N, C-alpha and C positions, 0 to 999 in steps of 0.2 A: 336241297343243297345245290349251290351253284359253285362250280369249280372251273376256274379259268387258268389255262396253262399256255405258256408261250414256249416254243421249242426252238433251239438253235442247233445247227449241225455244222460245226467248224470242219474244215478240210482235214485237220489232223486227228479227229476223233472218228472212230468207226461206228458209233451208235449215237442217236440223238440224246441230248440231255435236257432236263426240265430247267428252264431259265428262271421262271417266276410262276408262282401259284397263288390264287386267292381262294380261301375256303370260307364260305359263309355260314358254316355250321355254328350255331350259338349266337348269331347276330340277332338284334331286335328288329332289323329291317328298316330302321329309320336313321341309320348312320349317314352322315354327310359324305364321308370318305372312308375307305378301309385300306389298311396297309397290307402288303403282300404277306402271306403266312410262310412263304419260302421263296428265296431268291438267290441268284448266283452271287458269290462273294465279291465279284468285281463289278457289280452294278451299284449305282446310287440308289437310295431308297425309292421303292416303287409303290405308288398309291393309285387306287382305283377311285375315280370321282365321276360325278354326273354334271352335265352342263347346267348353267343357271336357269335355263328355261324349263327344266323338269322339276316337278314337285315330288314330295314324299307322300305316298298314299296314307290316308288315315287308317289306322289299324293295319299297318303293313304286315304281310305274312312273315312269320319268324324264319330265321335261317336263310334270309335273302338279302340282296342289295337291290332295292326296288325303286321304281320311279313311276310317276304318272304325269298327266297334262301334256301328252303328245298331241300334235296336230293329227287328227284321225285321217288316214289315207295319205299322210305326208310322205314326201320323198327326201332324198339327200339335201336338196336345196332348202327345203323347209327346216330340216333338222339343223343345218348350219346357221340359217338366218335366225332361228328361234332358240339357239343354244340347247337343243334337245338331243343329247348324246351322252354316252359313257366314254371315259377317257382313261387310258393307261399310258404313262410316259416312261419309256425305258431309255436310260442313258448309262453308258459304261463309265467307270471311274477313269481318271487320267491315266494315260499310257495303255489303255485297253480298247479293244474294238468289239462291236456286237454285230452279228449277222444272223438274221432269222430266216429259217427255211419254211416255217409254218406257224400258224396261230390256230389254236384249238380252244373252243369255248362251248359251254352249254348254257342255254337260256330257256326261260319260260315266259310267255307273254299272253295277254288276254286278247280278245277280239278288237279292243280299242288301242292295242299297242302297235308298235311299228310293224309294217308289213314288209319292208325292204331293209336289207343290211348291207 
């Protein structure tokens, strides 16, 4: 299971709150995008997607949001040039602001997956 959480700590709150989460439990592994399983009420819809340069592995592992076809040994310049990335867009609804203090995520990769993040 992959769980991605983004945390925001506004000045007026004493403890961090979970702004958005993605739970891959139950996924087939070949989804093009996935929607957040939980998100703050004042956010526009949040979706996790992969860049167009990434493929979906044949027989992807269950309970994952997977990709393949990375430039082996690639760096950030390669990822951007070849659209090899995962993307989450966070935007507050009108009249609200968003400030993130940390981003927390778990991932699993093979030896041919990205080496740098």
